[in-house]
PDB file of all heavy atoms in Angstrom:
ATOM      1  N   MET A   1      44.494 124.089 131.373  1.00  0.00           N
ATOM      2  CA  MET A   1      44.461 123.082 130.272  1.00  0.00           C
ATOM      3  C   MET A   1      45.899 123.059 129.682  1.00  0.00           C
ATOM      4  O   MET A   1      46.229 122.113 128.932  1.00  0.00           O
ATOM      5  CB  MET A   1      43.395 123.434 129.277  1.00  0.00           C
ATOM      6  CG  MET A   1      41.992 123.320 129.808  1.00  0.00           C
ATOM      7  SD  MET A   1      41.623 121.815 130.724  1.00  0.00           S
ATOM      8  CE  MET A   1      41.642 120.566 129.492  1.00  0.00           C
ATOM      9  N   THR A   2      46.669 124.097 129.848  1.00  0.00           N
ATOM     10  CA  THR A   2      48.079 124.126 129.280  1.00  0.00           C
ATOM     11  C   THR A   2      48.874 122.982 129.871  1.00  0.00           C
ATOM     12  O   THR A   2      49.682 122.415 129.105  1.00  0.00           O
ATOM     13  CB  THR A   2      48.661 125.401 129.635  1.00  0.00           C
ATOM     14  OG1 THR A   2      47.869 126.554 129.172  1.00  0.00           O
ATOM     15  CG2 THR A   2      50.048 125.624 128.915  1.00  0.00           C
ATOM     16  N   ILE A   3      48.711 122.632 131.126  1.00  0.00           N
ATOM     17  CA  ILE A   3      49.430 121.556 131.693  1.00  0.00           C
ATOM     18  C   ILE A   3      49.064 120.086 130.984  1.00  0.00           C
ATOM     19  O   ILE A   3      49.955 119.297 130.823  1.00  0.00           O
ATOM     20  CB  ILE A   3      49.018 121.419 133.160  1.00  0.00           C
ATOM     21  CG1 ILE A   3      49.559 122.727 133.936  1.00  0.00           C
ATOM     22  CG2 ILE A   3      49.694 120.150 133.844  1.00  0.00           C
ATOM     23  CD1 ILE A   3      49.151 122.775 135.401  1.00  0.00           C
ATOM     24  N   ALA A   4      47.779 120.004 130.663  1.00  0.00           N
ATOM     25  CA  ALA A   4      47.335 118.867 129.913  1.00  0.00           C
ATOM     26  C   ALA A   4      48.051 118.640 128.537  1.00  0.00           C
ATOM     27  O   ALA A   4      48.277 117.521 128.182  1.00  0.00           O
ATOM     28  CB  ALA A   4      45.815 118.810 129.635  1.00  0.00           C
ATOM     29  N   VAL A   5      48.527 119.777 127.919  1.00  0.00           N
ATOM     30  CA  VAL A   5      49.259 119.663 126.672  1.00  0.00           C
ATOM     31  C   VAL A   5      50.776 119.649 127.007  1.00  0.00           C
ATOM     32  O   VAL A   5      51.534 118.882 126.349  1.00  0.00           O
ATOM     33  CB  VAL A   5      48.925 120.923 125.810  1.00  0.00           C
ATOM     34  CG1 VAL A   5      49.782 120.964 124.601  1.00  0.00           C
ATOM     35  CG2 VAL A   5      47.413 120.868 125.561  1.00  0.00           C
ATOM     36  N   ALA A   6      51.246 120.351 128.023  1.00  0.00           N
ATOM     37  CA  ALA A   6      52.695 120.460 128.291  1.00  0.00           C
ATOM     38  C   ALA A   6      53.281 119.203 128.748  1.00  0.00           C
ATOM     39  O   ALA A   6      54.441 118.827 128.422  1.00  0.00           O
ATOM     40  CB  ALA A   6      52.926 121.524 129.417  1.00  0.00           C
ATOM     41  N   VAL A   7      52.600 118.404 129.545  1.00  0.00           N
ATOM     42  CA  VAL A   7      53.181 117.096 130.153  1.00  0.00           C
ATOM     43  C   VAL A   7      53.488 116.135 128.992  1.00  0.00           C
ATOM     44  O   VAL A   7      54.615 115.646 128.826  1.00  0.00           O
ATOM     45  CB  VAL A   7      52.277 116.511 131.116  1.00  0.00           C
ATOM     46  CG1 VAL A   7      52.695 115.100 131.534  1.00  0.00           C
ATOM     47  CG2 VAL A   7      52.218 117.424 132.323  1.00  0.00           C
ATOM     48  N   PRO A   8      52.604 115.807 128.135  1.00  0.00           N
ATOM     49  CA  PRO A   8      52.884 114.902 126.980  1.00  0.00           C
ATOM     50  C   PRO A   8      53.910 115.448 126.045  1.00  0.00           C
ATOM     51  O   PRO A   8      54.713 114.654 125.555  1.00  0.00           O
ATOM     52  CB  PRO A   8      51.588 114.600 126.276  1.00  0.00           C
ATOM     53  CG  PRO A   8      50.577 115.514 126.777  1.00  0.00           C
ATOM     54  CD  PRO A   8      51.105 116.082 128.071  1.00  0.00           C
ATOM     55  N   VAL A   9      53.858 116.730 125.812  1.00  0.00           N
ATOM     56  CA  VAL A   9      54.885 117.316 124.912  1.00  0.00           C
ATOM     57  C   VAL A   9      56.255 117.280 125.501  1.00  0.00           C
ATOM     58  O   VAL A   9      57.215 116.899 124.818  1.00  0.00           O
ATOM     59  CB  VAL A   9      54.531 118.786 124.530  1.00  0.00           C
ATOM     60  CG1 VAL A   9      55.734 119.543 123.912  1.00  0.00           C
ATOM     61  CG2 VAL A   9      53.307 118.901 123.720  1.00  0.00           C
ATOM     62  N   ALA A  10      56.366 117.586 126.825  1.00  0.00           N
ATOM     63  CA  ALA A  10      57.719 117.400 127.386  1.00  0.00           C
ATOM     64  C   ALA A  10      58.159 115.972 127.471  1.00  0.00           C
ATOM     65  O   ALA A  10      59.378 115.614 127.262  1.00  0.00           O
ATOM     66  CB  ALA A  10      57.567 117.930 128.905  1.00  0.00           C
ATOM     67  N   ALA A  11      57.258 114.980 127.670  1.00  0.00           N
ATOM     68  CA  ALA A  11      57.638 113.620 127.639  1.00  0.00           C
ATOM     69  C   ALA A  11      58.079 113.158 126.297  1.00  0.00           C
ATOM     70  O   ALA A  11      59.021 112.359 126.144  1.00  0.00           O
ATOM     71  CB  ALA A  11      56.434 112.726 128.090  1.00  0.00           C
ATOM     72  N   THR A  12      57.366 113.699 125.295  1.00  0.00           N
ATOM     73  CA  THR A  12      57.834 113.312 123.934  1.00  0.00           C
ATOM     74  C   THR A  12      59.137 113.872 123.502  1.00  0.00           C
ATOM     75  O   THR A  12      59.999 113.138 122.927  1.00  0.00           O
ATOM     76  CB  THR A  12      56.721 113.899 122.887  1.00  0.00           C
ATOM     77  OG1 THR A  12      55.487 113.328 123.281  1.00  0.00           O
ATOM     78  CG2 THR A  12      57.055 113.525 121.517  1.00  0.00           C
ATOM     79  N   ILE A  13      59.355 115.125 123.972  1.00  0.00           N
ATOM     80  CA  ILE A  13      60.791 115.807 123.643  1.00  0.00           C
ATOM     81  C   ILE A  13      61.890 114.954 124.472  1.00  0.00           C
ATOM     82  O   ILE A  13      62.927 114.689 123.809  1.00  0.00           O
ATOM     83  CB  ILE A  13      60.750 117.117 124.093  1.00  0.00           C
ATOM     84  CG1 ILE A  13      59.819 118.009 123.103  1.00  0.00           C
ATOM     85  CG2 ILE A  13      62.129 117.762 124.072  1.00  0.00           C
ATOM     86  CD1 ILE A  13      59.624 119.423 123.536  1.00  0.00           C
ATOM     87  N   ALA A  14      61.613 114.493 125.601  1.00  0.00           N
ATOM     88  CA  ALA A  14      62.597 113.785 126.401  1.00  0.00           C
ATOM     89  C   ALA A  14      62.861 112.427 125.887  1.00  0.00           C
ATOM     90  O   ALA A  14      63.962 111.933 125.917  1.00  0.00           O
ATOM     91  CB  ALA A  14      62.075 113.743 127.897  1.00  0.00           C
ATOM     92  N   ASN A  15      61.731 111.703 125.423  1.00  0.00           N
ATOM     93  CA  ASN A  15      61.935 110.307 125.054  1.00  0.00           C
ATOM     94  C   ASN A  15      61.887 110.060 123.479  1.00  0.00           C
ATOM     95  O   ASN A  15      62.113 108.952 123.118  1.00  0.00           O
ATOM     96  CB  ASN A  15      60.718 109.487 125.637  1.00  0.00           C
ATOM     97  CG  ASN A  15      60.793 109.415 127.188  1.00  0.00           C
ATOM     98  OD1 ASN A  15      61.845 109.514 127.769  1.00  0.00           O
ATOM     99  ND2 ASN A  15      59.671 109.314 127.797  1.00  0.00           N
ATOM    100  N   ASP A  16      61.591 111.145 122.738  1.00  0.00           N
ATOM    101  CA  ASP A  16      61.497 110.891 121.287  1.00  0.00           C
ATOM    102  C   ASP A  16      60.384 109.981 120.862  1.00  0.00           C
ATOM    103  O   ASP A  16      60.409 109.398 119.739  1.00  0.00           O
ATOM    104  CB  ASP A  16      62.857 110.519 120.662  1.00  0.00           C
ATOM    105  CG  ASP A  16      63.868 111.605 120.789  1.00  0.00           C
ATOM    106  OD1 ASP A  16      63.560 112.787 120.755  1.00  0.00           O
ATOM    107  OD2 ASP A  16      65.060 111.251 120.768  1.00  0.00           O
ATOM    108  N   ARG A  17      59.404 109.829 121.715  1.00  0.00           N
ATOM    109  CA  ARG A  17      58.249 108.995 121.347  1.00  0.00           C
ATOM    110  C   ARG A  17      57.022 109.378 122.144  1.00  0.00           C
ATOM    111  O   ARG A  17      57.290 109.998 123.272  1.00  0.00           O
ATOM    112  CB  ARG A  17      58.567 107.548 121.453  1.00  0.00           C
ATOM    113  CG  ARG A  17      58.759 107.074 122.850  1.00  0.00           C
ATOM    114  CD  ARG A  17      59.096 105.517 122.891  1.00  0.00           C
ATOM    115  NE  ARG A  17      59.212 105.193 124.329  1.00  0.00           N
ATOM    116  CZ  ARG A  17      59.135 103.904 124.724  1.00  0.00           C
ATOM    117  NH1 ARG A  17      58.987 102.977 123.900  1.00  0.00           N
ATOM    118  NH2 ARG A  17      59.217 103.637 126.042  1.00  0.00           N
ATOM    119  N   LEU A  18      55.915 109.174 121.729  1.00  0.00           N
ATOM    120  CA  LEU A  18      54.643 109.569 122.480  1.00  0.00           C
ATOM    121  C   LEU A  18      54.002 108.378 123.112  1.00  0.00           C
ATOM    122  O   LEU A  18      53.700 107.362 122.519  1.00  0.00           O
ATOM    123  CB  LEU A  18      53.651 110.204 121.513  1.00  0.00           C
ATOM    124  CG  LEU A  18      52.471 110.840 122.093  1.00  0.00           C
ATOM    125  CD1 LEU A  18      52.905 112.037 123.004  1.00  0.00           C
ATOM    126  CD2 LEU A  18      51.530 111.425 121.062  1.00  0.00           C
ATOM    127  N   ASP A  19      54.026 108.407 124.456  1.00  0.00           N
ATOM    128  CA  ASP A  19      53.513 107.288 125.258  1.00  0.00           C
ATOM    129  C   ASP A  19      52.121 107.675 125.736  1.00  0.00           C
ATOM    130  O   ASP A  19      51.858 108.745 126.187  1.00  0.00           O
ATOM    131  CB  ASP A  19      54.385 106.934 126.445  1.00  0.00           C
ATOM    132  CG  ASP A  19      55.726 106.407 125.998  1.00  0.00           C
ATOM    133  OD1 ASP A  19      55.761 105.752 124.892  1.00  0.00           O
ATOM    134  OD2 ASP A  19      56.763 106.571 126.685  1.00  0.00           O
ATOM    135  N   VAL A  20      51.277 106.665 125.739  1.00  0.00           N
ATOM    136  CA  VAL A  20      49.816 106.883 126.125  1.00  0.00           C
ATOM    137  C   VAL A  20      49.786 107.323 127.598  1.00  0.00           C
ATOM    138  O   VAL A  20      48.957 108.139 127.938  1.00  0.00           O
ATOM    139  CB  VAL A  20      49.011 105.644 125.875  1.00  0.00           C
ATOM    140  CG1 VAL A  20      47.556 105.856 126.301  1.00  0.00           C
ATOM    141  CG2 VAL A  20      48.953 105.303 124.359  1.00  0.00           C
ATOM    142  N   GLU A  21      50.611 106.745 128.480  1.00  0.00           N
ATOM    143  CA  GLU A  21      50.476 107.009 129.835  1.00  0.00           C
ATOM    144  C   GLU A  21      50.770 108.522 130.114  1.00  0.00           C
ATOM    145  O   GLU A  21      50.229 109.102 131.053  1.00  0.00           O
ATOM    146  CB  GLU A  21      51.422 106.091 130.665  1.00  0.00           C
ATOM    147  CG  GLU A  21      52.790 106.203 130.396  1.00  0.00           C
ATOM    148  CD  GLU A  21      53.289 105.115 129.387  1.00  0.00           C
ATOM    149  OE1 GLU A  21      52.479 104.521 128.691  1.00  0.00           O
ATOM    150  OE2 GLU A  21      54.484 104.911 129.412  1.00  0.00           O
ATOM    151  N   PHE A  22      51.697 109.104 129.347  1.00  0.00           N
ATOM    152  CA  PHE A  22      52.006 110.517 129.577  1.00  0.00           C
ATOM    153  C   PHE A  22      50.781 111.350 129.054  1.00  0.00           C
ATOM    154  O   PHE A  22      50.546 112.425 129.694  1.00  0.00           O
ATOM    155  CB  PHE A  22      53.239 110.930 128.963  1.00  0.00           C
ATOM    156  CG  PHE A  22      54.480 110.435 129.481  1.00  0.00           C
ATOM    157  CD1 PHE A  22      55.293 109.407 128.917  1.00  0.00           C
ATOM    158  CD2 PHE A  22      54.825 110.788 130.808  1.00  0.00           C
ATOM    159  CE1 PHE A  22      56.418 108.882 129.546  1.00  0.00           C
ATOM    160  CE2 PHE A  22      55.942 110.321 131.409  1.00  0.00           C
ATOM    161  CZ  PHE A  22      56.738 109.364 130.806  1.00  0.00           C
ATOM    162  N   ILE A  23      50.106 110.961 128.047  1.00  0.00           N
ATOM    163  CA  ILE A  23      48.941 111.741 127.607  1.00  0.00           C
ATOM    164  C   ILE A  23      47.841 111.677 128.677  1.00  0.00           C
ATOM    165  O   ILE A  23      47.266 112.647 129.056  1.00  0.00           O
ATOM    166  CB  ILE A  23      48.391 111.148 126.318  1.00  0.00           C
ATOM    167  CG1 ILE A  23      49.454 111.293 125.152  1.00  0.00           C
ATOM    168  CG2 ILE A  23      47.092 111.689 125.885  1.00  0.00           C
ATOM    169  CD1 ILE A  23      49.025 110.586 123.903  1.00  0.00           C
ATOM    170  N   VAL A  24      47.656 110.530 129.300  1.00  0.00           N
ATOM    171  CA  VAL A  24      46.642 110.326 130.354  1.00  0.00           C
ATOM    172  C   VAL A  24      47.068 111.205 131.644  1.00  0.00           C
ATOM    173  O   VAL A  24      46.301 111.912 132.221  1.00  0.00           O
ATOM    174  CB  VAL A  24      46.531 108.817 130.784  1.00  0.00           C
ATOM    175  CG1 VAL A  24      45.581 108.729 131.970  1.00  0.00           C
ATOM    176  CG2 VAL A  24      45.889 108.183 129.508  1.00  0.00           C
ATOM    177  N   LEU A  25      48.317 111.018 131.948  1.00  0.00           N
ATOM    178  CA  LEU A  25      48.859 111.846 133.064  1.00  0.00           C
ATOM    179  C   LEU A  25      48.718 113.342 132.855  1.00  0.00           C
ATOM    180  O   LEU A  25      48.286 114.123 133.752  1.00  0.00           O
ATOM    181  CB  LEU A  25      50.385 111.567 133.287  1.00  0.00           C
ATOM    182  CG  LEU A  25      51.060 112.420 134.366  1.00  0.00           C
ATOM    183  CD1 LEU A  25      50.462 112.038 135.747  1.00  0.00           C
ATOM    184  CD2 LEU A  25      52.546 112.094 134.421  1.00  0.00           C
ATOM    185  N   GLY A  26      48.985 113.820 131.602  1.00  0.00           N
ATOM    186  CA  GLY A  26      48.911 115.260 131.416  1.00  0.00           C
ATOM    187  C   GLY A  26      47.452 115.647 131.393  1.00  0.00           C
ATOM    188  O   GLY A  26      47.050 116.748 131.882  1.00  0.00           O
ATOM    189  N   ALA A  27      46.493 114.806 130.835  1.00  0.00           N
ATOM    190  CA  ALA A  27      45.112 115.261 130.888  1.00  0.00           C
ATOM    191  C   ALA A  27      44.590 115.218 132.279  1.00  0.00           C
ATOM    192  O   ALA A  27      43.829 116.139 132.609  1.00  0.00           O
ATOM    193  CB  ALA A  27      44.341 114.123 130.097  1.00  0.00           C
ATOM    194  N   LEU A  28      44.936 114.231 133.068  1.00  0.00           N
ATOM    195  CA  LEU A  28      44.597 114.244 134.514  1.00  0.00           C
ATOM    196  C   LEU A  28      45.079 115.494 135.317  1.00  0.00           C
ATOM    197  O   LEU A  28      44.280 116.056 135.988  1.00  0.00           O
ATOM    198  CB  LEU A  28      44.993 112.925 135.249  1.00  0.00           C
ATOM    199  CG  LEU A  28      44.245 111.796 134.859  1.00  0.00           C
ATOM    200  CD1 LEU A  28      44.815 110.508 135.545  1.00  0.00           C
ATOM    201  CD2 LEU A  28      42.828 111.799 135.160  1.00  0.00           C
ATOM    202  N   LEU A  29      46.312 115.869 135.116  1.00  0.00           N
ATOM    203  CA  LEU A  29      46.819 117.014 135.754  1.00  0.00           C
ATOM    204  C   LEU A  29      46.187 118.326 135.253  1.00  0.00           C
ATOM    205  O   LEU A  29      45.933 119.157 136.103  1.00  0.00           O
ATOM    206  CB  LEU A  29      48.420 117.111 135.539  1.00  0.00           C
ATOM    207  CG  LEU A  29      49.258 116.109 136.264  1.00  0.00           C
ATOM    208  CD1 LEU A  29      50.737 116.265 135.779  1.00  0.00           C
ATOM    209  CD2 LEU A  29      49.106 116.287 137.785  1.00  0.00           C
ATOM    210  N   GLY A  30      45.937 118.426 133.989  1.00  0.00           N
ATOM    211  CA  GLY A  30      45.316 119.578 133.474  1.00  0.00           C
ATOM    212  C   GLY A  30      43.916 119.688 133.931  1.00  0.00           C
ATOM    213  O   GLY A  30      43.474 120.883 134.324  1.00  0.00           O
ATOM    214  N   VAL A  31      43.166 118.696 133.940  1.00  0.00           N
ATOM    215  CA  VAL A  31      41.744 118.693 134.447  1.00  0.00           C
ATOM    216  C   VAL A  31      41.655 119.052 135.888  1.00  0.00           C
ATOM    217  O   VAL A  31      40.892 119.801 136.390  1.00  0.00           O
ATOM    218  CB  VAL A  31      40.992 117.417 134.044  1.00  0.00           C
ATOM    219  CG1 VAL A  31      39.634 117.422 134.761  1.00  0.00           C
ATOM    220  CG2 VAL A  31      40.792 117.356 132.553  1.00  0.00           C
ATOM    221  N   ALA A  32      42.579 118.353 136.658  1.00  0.00           N
ATOM    222  CA  ALA A  32      42.622 118.639 138.086  1.00  0.00           C
ATOM    223  C   ALA A  32      42.976 120.141 138.451  1.00  0.00           C
ATOM    224  O   ALA A  32      42.407 120.769 139.303  1.00  0.00           O
ATOM    225  CB  ALA A  32      43.566 117.649 138.764  1.00  0.00           C
ATOM    226  N   TYR A  33      43.928 120.575 137.733  1.00  0.00           N
ATOM    227  CA  TYR A  33      44.381 121.994 137.954  1.00  0.00           C
ATOM    228  C   TYR A  33      43.194 122.974 137.514  1.00  0.00           C
ATOM    229  O   TYR A  33      42.949 123.882 138.213  1.00  0.00           O
ATOM    230  CB  TYR A  33      45.616 122.366 137.112  1.00  0.00           C
ATOM    231  CG  TYR A  33      46.075 123.742 137.339  1.00  0.00           C
ATOM    232  CD1 TYR A  33      46.818 124.110 138.465  1.00  0.00           C
ATOM    233  CD2 TYR A  33      45.842 124.741 136.457  1.00  0.00           C
ATOM    234  CE1 TYR A  33      47.284 125.362 138.780  1.00  0.00           C
ATOM    235  CE2 TYR A  33      46.306 126.023 136.687  1.00  0.00           C
ATOM    236  CZ  TYR A  33      46.982 126.343 137.816  1.00  0.00           C
ATOM    237  OH  TYR A  33      47.430 127.628 138.006  1.00  0.00           O
ATOM    238  N   TRP A  34      42.561 122.593 136.425  1.00  0.00           N
ATOM    239  CA  TRP A  34      41.383 123.500 135.973  1.00  0.00           C
ATOM    240  C   TRP A  34      40.257 123.424 136.998  1.00  0.00           C
ATOM    241  O   TRP A  34      39.670 124.463 137.266  1.00  0.00           O
ATOM    242  CB  TRP A  34      40.978 122.990 134.655  1.00  0.00           C
ATOM    243  CG  TRP A  34      39.638 123.589 134.188  1.00  0.00           C
ATOM    244  CD1 TRP A  34      39.450 124.832 133.689  1.00  0.00           C
ATOM    245  CD2 TRP A  34      38.361 122.955 134.177  1.00  0.00           C
ATOM    246  NE1 TRP A  34      38.036 124.987 133.379  1.00  0.00           N
ATOM    247  CE2 TRP A  34      37.473 123.881 133.690  1.00  0.00           C
ATOM    248  CE3 TRP A  34      37.960 121.647 134.484  1.00  0.00           C
ATOM    249  CZ2 TRP A  34      36.092 123.619 133.526  1.00  0.00           C
ATOM    250  CZ3 TRP A  34      36.620 121.405 134.421  1.00  0.00           C
ATOM    251  CH2 TRP A  34      35.651 122.299 133.977  1.00  0.00           C
ATOM    252  N   TYR A  35      40.009 122.329 137.641  1.00  0.00           N
ATOM    253  CA  TYR A  35      38.853 122.105 138.441  1.00  0.00           C
ATOM    254  C   TYR A  35      39.134 122.657 139.858  1.00  0.00           C
ATOM    255  O   TYR A  35      38.354 123.379 140.451  1.00  0.00           O
ATOM    256  CB  TYR A  35      38.426 120.647 138.513  1.00  0.00           C
ATOM    257  CG  TYR A  35      37.099 120.423 139.267  1.00  0.00           C
ATOM    258  CD1 TYR A  35      35.881 120.819 138.638  1.00  0.00           C
ATOM    259  CD2 TYR A  35      37.108 119.981 140.500  1.00  0.00           C
ATOM    260  CE1 TYR A  35      34.741 120.604 139.331  1.00  0.00           C
ATOM    261  CE2 TYR A  35      35.931 119.808 141.253  1.00  0.00           C
ATOM    262  CZ  TYR A  35      34.723 120.042 140.569  1.00  0.00           C
ATOM    263  OH  TYR A  35      33.602 119.872 141.269  1.00  0.00           O
ATOM    264  N   TRP A  36      40.304 122.248 140.436  1.00  0.00           N
ATOM    265  CA  TRP A  36      40.630 122.690 141.763  1.00  0.00           C
ATOM    266  C   TRP A  36      41.644 123.801 141.892  1.00  0.00           C
ATOM    267  O   TRP A  36      41.983 124.181 142.999  1.00  0.00           O
ATOM    268  CB  TRP A  36      41.175 121.464 142.483  1.00  0.00           C
ATOM    269  CG  TRP A  36      40.117 120.488 142.826  1.00  0.00           C
ATOM    270  CD1 TRP A  36      39.103 120.546 143.741  1.00  0.00           C
ATOM    271  CD2 TRP A  36      39.979 119.062 142.301  1.00  0.00           C
ATOM    272  NE1 TRP A  36      38.384 119.396 143.804  1.00  0.00           N
ATOM    273  CE2 TRP A  36      38.870 118.531 142.872  1.00  0.00           C
ATOM    274  CE3 TRP A  36      40.764 118.366 141.316  1.00  0.00           C
ATOM    275  CZ2 TRP A  36      38.424 117.197 142.535  1.00  0.00           C
ATOM    276  CZ3 TRP A  36      40.404 117.082 141.005  1.00  0.00           C
ATOM    277  CH2 TRP A  36      39.240 116.508 141.616  1.00  0.00           C
ATOM    278  N   GLY A  37      42.151 124.281 140.793  1.00  0.00           N
ATOM    279  CA  GLY A  37      43.187 125.325 140.794  1.00  0.00           C
ATOM    280  C   GLY A  37      42.704 126.709 141.140  1.00  0.00           C
ATOM    281  O   GLY A  37      41.619 126.913 141.770  1.00  0.00           O
ATOM    282  N   PRO A  38      43.496 127.622 140.948  1.00  0.00           N
ATOM    283  CA  PRO A  38      43.217 129.015 141.361  1.00  0.00           C
ATOM    284  C   PRO A  38      41.816 129.477 140.715  1.00  0.00           C
ATOM    285  O   PRO A  38      41.506 129.098 139.549  1.00  0.00           O
ATOM    286  CB  PRO A  38      44.351 129.887 140.893  1.00  0.00           C
ATOM    287  CG  PRO A  38      45.324 128.898 140.444  1.00  0.00           C
ATOM    288  CD  PRO A  38      44.740 127.560 140.253  1.00  0.00           C
ATOM    289  N   THR A  39      41.131 130.335 141.422  1.00  0.00           N
ATOM    290  CA  THR A  39      39.846 130.861 140.951  1.00  0.00           C
ATOM    291  C   THR A  39      39.948 132.194 140.374  1.00  0.00           C
ATOM    292  O   THR A  39      38.930 132.745 139.958  1.00  0.00           O
ATOM    293  CB  THR A  39      38.755 130.860 142.062  1.00  0.00           C
ATOM    294  OG1 THR A  39      39.270 131.648 143.093  1.00  0.00           O
ATOM    295  CG2 THR A  39      38.559 129.386 142.562  1.00  0.00           C
ATOM    296  N   TRP A  40      41.094 132.756 140.388  1.00  0.00           N
ATOM    297  CA  TRP A  40      41.279 134.176 139.796  1.00  0.00           C
ATOM    298  C   TRP A  40      42.263 134.088 138.727  1.00  0.00           C
ATOM    299  O   TRP A  40      43.319 133.519 138.937  1.00  0.00           O
ATOM    300  CB  TRP A  40      41.616 135.225 140.953  1.00  0.00           C
ATOM    301  CG  TRP A  40      41.465 136.558 140.369  1.00  0.00           C
ATOM    302  CD1 TRP A  40      42.622 137.345 139.936  1.00  0.00           C
ATOM    303  CD2 TRP A  40      40.345 137.384 140.134  1.00  0.00           C
ATOM    304  NE1 TRP A  40      42.103 138.583 139.609  1.00  0.00           N
ATOM    305  CE2 TRP A  40      40.725 138.569 139.743  1.00  0.00           C
ATOM    306  CE3 TRP A  40      38.993 137.044 140.396  1.00  0.00           C
ATOM    307  CZ2 TRP A  40      39.798 139.534 139.391  1.00  0.00           C
ATOM    308  CZ3 TRP A  40      38.021 138.011 140.122  1.00  0.00           C
ATOM    309  CH2 TRP A  40      38.478 139.331 139.666  1.00  0.00           C
ATOM    310  N   PRO A  41      42.103 134.683 137.587  1.00  0.00           N
ATOM    311  CA  PRO A  41      40.984 135.413 137.130  1.00  0.00           C
ATOM    312  C   PRO A  41      39.847 134.339 136.706  1.00  0.00           C
ATOM    313  O   PRO A  41      40.241 133.333 136.319  1.00  0.00           O
ATOM    314  CB  PRO A  41      41.385 136.225 135.892  1.00  0.00           C
ATOM    315  CG  PRO A  41      42.598 135.446 135.352  1.00  0.00           C
ATOM    316  CD  PRO A  41      43.175 134.771 136.558  1.00  0.00           C
ATOM    317  N   PRO A  42      38.604 134.742 136.842  1.00  0.00           N
ATOM    318  CA  PRO A  42      37.550 133.732 136.503  1.00  0.00           C
ATOM    319  C   PRO A  42      37.435 133.645 135.010  1.00  0.00           C
ATOM    320  O   PRO A  42      37.554 134.640 134.188  1.00  0.00           O
ATOM    321  CB  PRO A  42      36.286 134.458 137.058  1.00  0.00           C
ATOM    322  CG  PRO A  42      36.626 135.916 137.137  1.00  0.00           C
ATOM    323  CD  PRO A  42      38.112 135.960 137.324  1.00  0.00           C
ATOM    324  N   PHE A  43      37.330 132.414 134.546  1.00  0.00           N
ATOM    325  CA  PHE A  43      37.171 132.226 133.105  1.00  0.00           C
ATOM    326  C   PHE A  43      35.767 131.679 132.755  1.00  0.00           C
ATOM    327  O   PHE A  43      35.161 130.933 133.476  1.00  0.00           O
ATOM    328  CB  PHE A  43      38.192 131.106 132.633  1.00  0.00           C
ATOM    329  CG  PHE A  43      39.610 131.599 132.670  1.00  0.00           C
ATOM    330  CD1 PHE A  43      40.474 131.026 133.623  1.00  0.00           C
ATOM    331  CD2 PHE A  43      40.025 132.653 131.848  1.00  0.00           C
ATOM    332  CE1 PHE A  43      41.746 131.463 133.627  1.00  0.00           C
ATOM    333  CE2 PHE A  43      41.304 133.054 131.999  1.00  0.00           C
ATOM    334  CZ  PHE A  43      42.119 132.495 132.840  1.00  0.00           C
TER     335      PHE A  43
END
């Protein structure tokens, strides 16, 4: 879920504004990594 926060934060730092598409992109990457990502350690 860190990726879901890191992507929009990095985009905001780079562009000095918060765009909705980067929030959606970050959320999708974070959820995909959480769901299909590594299984160890189990959370």
